[in-house]
Structure formats: structure tokens, C-alpha cells
C-alpha angles and dihedrals in degrees: 000000000000093000091051090057088053090049090052092049090050090050091051094055096077099052092042091051093048091045092054092045093047091048091053092047091047100045101028104031118187122243117266107298094010122155101232096062148087098285122188133135091261094047091053098050094096141344089261093055089045094056092043093048093049093050094043097046092044094052097039094043094048098050097039091052091045086058089046090052092053092046091049092055090046091050091056096047094086092043092053099036105039117061097210091057093053096099090059098066095105092047092050089048092053094047094046094047092049089052091049092053090048088052090055090057091046089054090053093048091049093052092046089050091051090050092051091046096051103034135048123232092275093053097255117138113258114240108256112208 
């Protein structure tokens, strides 16, 4: 049982780290071109894309990883509570961690899609009618 608690703690590190990072990026965004920020080619096209990207990634990253945190805890409930599932702690840890990393890439793709939807190739806001 002790090693399963360690597996769960290890699985919780990724969503907690991304949540803290996203919260900082969302609430305390860096100046245009700053180092502690969501930095991609699209985000750096203009100050407008920069602000939009910081806000979007912060909000999306925080809430998606909050959901991942809850799902991680729920995934470990059977492993910790039911004796016959105890040998599967490492497997649950690997599956959950893989899903969390995939979620991080999904967050990036969502933000990049929002940037492409709301800004032209030069970084100017598209006219919304």
C-alpha cells in the first residue's frame, strides 16, 4: 500500500505543477517577449497575440489540469481502497501520467487554434462581425 501512495503522489506532481504555472501565466502575465510565459511563434507575433495567448493558456491549462488532478485521485481510489487492485498501482501511475502529458499537448493545440481563429498571420486581430 505504501508504494501506491508514492505512485499517486508522483502522478499528482504533473497536474499540480502545470496548474501553478498556468495560474502564474494567467494572473501575472509576463511582458511581451518575457521568459516566464507561454511562448510560441503565434503567441509572439504581436503584443495582442501575446496577451491573448497568456490569458488563454493560463485559463485553459489551470482548469484542464484541475480536472486531471481530480481524475488522478479518482483513478487511485480503487488501488488504495480495494486490496485486490493493490498490485496495479504502478500501471495506474503510468497510464494516468501518459494521459496528463497528452492533456498538456491538447492544451497547447487548443490555444494555438484559438490564436489562429482570432488573429491573422501578422498577428492583427481578425474583424469579428
